[in-house]
C-alpha positions as CSV (number, residue, x, y, z in Angstrom):
1,X,1.3,8.8,-15.4
2,X,-2.4,8.7,-15.9
3,X,-2.5,6.9,-19.3
4,X,-5.4,4.4,-19.0
5,X,-4.5,1.1,-20.6
6,X,-7.8,-0.7,-19.9
7,X,-11.0,0.2,-21.9
8,X,-14.7,-1.0,-21.6
9,X,-15.0,-4.2,-23.6
10,X,-11.4,-5.0,-23.7
11,X,-9.7,-8.1,-22.2
12,X,-7.8,-7.0,-19.0
13,X,-4.2,-8.1,-19.2
14,X,-3.4,-10.7,-16.4
15,X,-1.5,-9.5,-13.3
16,X,-0.2,-11.1,-10.1
17,X,0.0,-9.2,-6.8
18,X,0.7,-10.3,-3.3
19,X,-2.5,-10.8,-1.4
20,X,-3.7,-10.7,2.2
21,X,-3.8,-14.5,2.4
22,X,0.0,-14.8,2.0
23,X,-0.3,-16.0,-1.5
24,X,0.2,-14.3,-4.8
25,X,-3.0,-13.9,-6.6
26,X,-3.6,-13.4,-10.3
27,X,-6.6,-11.9,-12.1
28,X,-6.7,-15.1,-14.1
29,X,-7.3,-17.2,-10.9
30,X,-10.9,-15.8,-11.0
31,X,-11.8,-16.8,-14.7
32,X,-15.4,-17.9,-14.8
33,X,-16.4,-15.5,-12.1
34,X,-17.2,-11.8,-12.2
35,X,-14.6,-9.6,-10.4
36,X,-15.3,-6.6,-8.6
37,X,-11.9,-4.8,-8.5
38,X,-11.8,-1.7,-6.3
39,X,-8.8,0.6,-5.8
40,X,-8.6,2.7,-2.6
41,X,-5.9,5.1,-1.2
42,X,-5.2,3.8,2.3
43,X,-6.2,1.4,5.0
44,X,-7.7,2.7,8.2
45,X,-8.8,6.2,6.7
46,X,-12.4,7.1,7.3
47,X,-13.7,7.0,3.7
48,X,-11.5,3.8,2.9
49,X,-13.0,2.0,5.9
50,X,-16.5,3.1,4.9
51,X,-16.0,1.5,1.4
52,X,-14.4,-1.7,2.7
53,X,-17.2,-2.0,5.4
54,X,-19.9,-1.5,2.6
55,X,-18.3,-4.3,0.4
56,X,-18.2,-6.4,3.6
57,X,-21.9,-5.9,4.3
58,X,-23.0,-6.7,0.7
59,X,-20.4,-9.5,0.3
60,X,-23.1,-12.1,0.6
61,X,-25.1,-10.7,-2.2
62,X,-22.3,-9.9,-4.5
63,X,-21.1,-13.6,-4.0
64,X,-24.6,-15.1,-4.7
65,X,-24.5,-13.0,-8.0
66,X,-21.4,-14.8,-9.0
67,X,-18.8,-12.0,-8.1
68,X,-15.5,-12.1,-6.2
69,X,-14.4,-8.8,-4.6
70,X,-10.8,-7.7,-4.6
71,X,-9.6,-4.7,-3.0
72,X,-6.2,-3.1,-4.0
73,X,-4.2,-0.3,-2.4
74,X,-0.4,0.6,-2.3
75,X,-0.3,-0.3,1.5
76,X,1.9,-3.1,2.5
77,X,0.5,-6.6,3.5
78,X,1.2,-5.9,7.1
79,X,-1.1,-3.0,7.1
80,X,-3.6,-5.1,5.1
81,X,-3.8,-7.9,7.7
82,X,-4.5,-5.2,10.4
83,X,-7.2,-3.6,8.3
84,X,-8.9,-7.0,7.6
85,X,-8.6,-8.2,11.1
86,X,-10.1,-4.8,12.6
87,X,-13.1,-4.7,10.3
88,X,-13.6,-8.4,9.8
89,X,-13.3,-8.1,5.8
90,X,-14.2,-11.4,3.9
91,X,-12.4,-10.6,0.8
92,X,-8.8,-10.5,-0.4
93,X,-6.9,-7.3,-0.4
94,X,-3.9,-6.9,-2.9
95,X,-0.8,-4.9,-2.3
96,X,0.2,-2.8,-5.2
97,X,3.3,-1.1,-3.7
98,X,5.0,-0.2,-7.0
99,X,1.7,0.9,-8.7
100,X,1.9,-1.4,-11.6
101,X,-1.7,-2.4,-11.6
102,X,-2.9,1.1,-10.4
103,X,-1.1,2.5,-13.6
104,X,-2.7,-0.1,-15.7
105,X,-6.0,0.9,-14.7
106,X,-5.0,4.6,-14.8
107,X,-6.0,5.2,-11.1
108,X,-2.5,6.3,-9.9
109,X,-2.7,10.0,-10.6
110,X,-1.5,13.3,-9.2
111,X,-3.9,14.6,-6.6
112,X,-4.3,17.9,-4.6
113,X,-5.3,18.1,-0.9
114,X,-5.0,21.1,1.3
115,X,-3.0,23.0,-1.5
116,X,-0.5,20.1,-1.5
117,X,0.2,17.9,-4.6
118,X,0.8,14.3,-4.4
119,X,0.7,11.1,-6.3
120,X,-1.9,8.5,-5.1
121,X,-4.8,6.3,-6.0
122,X,-8.1,7.7,-7.2
123,X,-10.8,5.7,-5.7
124,X,-12.0,3.6,-8.6
125,X,-14.0,0.4,-9.1
126,X,-14.0,-1.9,-12.1
127,X,-16.3,-4.9,-13.0
128,X,-14.8,-7.7,-15.0
129,X,-16.8,-10.4,-16.5
130,X,-16.4,-14.3,-16.4
131,X,-14.0,-14.1,-19.5
132,X,-11.7,-11.3,-18.1
133,X,-13.3,-8.3,-20.0
134,X,-14.0,-5.0,-18.5
135,X,-17.8,-4.4,-18.5
136,X,-18.2,-1.5,-16.3
137,X,-16.1,1.2,-14.4
138,X,-16.7,3.7,-11.8
139,X,-14.0,6.5,-11.5
140,X,-13.5,9.2,-8.8
141,X,-16.1,7.1,-6.7
142,X,-17.9,8.8,-3.9
143,X,-18.5,6.1,-1.2
144,X,-22.1,6.8,-0.4
145,X,-24.3,4.4,-2.3
146,X,-21.4,3.1,-4.5
147,X,-21.4,-0.5,-3.5
148,X,-25.3,-0.7,-4.0
149,X,-24.6,0.5,-7.6
150,X,-21.9,-2.0,-7.9
151,X,-24.2,-4.8,-6.8
152,X,-27.0,-3.7,-9.2
153,X,-24.6,-4.0,-12.1
154,X,-23.2,-7.3,-10.9
155,X,-26.9,-8.7,-10.8
156,X,-27.9,-7.4,-14.2
């Protein structure tokens, strides 16, 4: 279940997911740009909202540094639309309802909260270079200060 198939320095296998713009988006659509791919558990929850708004607030700088931001969660597109509208998010959010891409990145894992075990996304971010290679990863992300760290990595 948590077998990670992507590694630093390796090319990320192409994938296609339904996106919040109503289209199907592939990773290969962004060749020639850096991609900040961030996985989060659920729309409209406090930490996920803080993280999305932090990416929103730093979006201009990330774009100027040549990066595209893509969010991924298992929520359906309808939920993504509400989330984007409510928080004025300028980037696409992809729906990974069957967990295919989450499993590829090893972020779909067994979690524990309040004594209960369940499967879900472990908050993680990946920086993919212009050629589609993984150059940096942040696993088990704490939201505070995270996007600033990502921005520094994109700019370097």
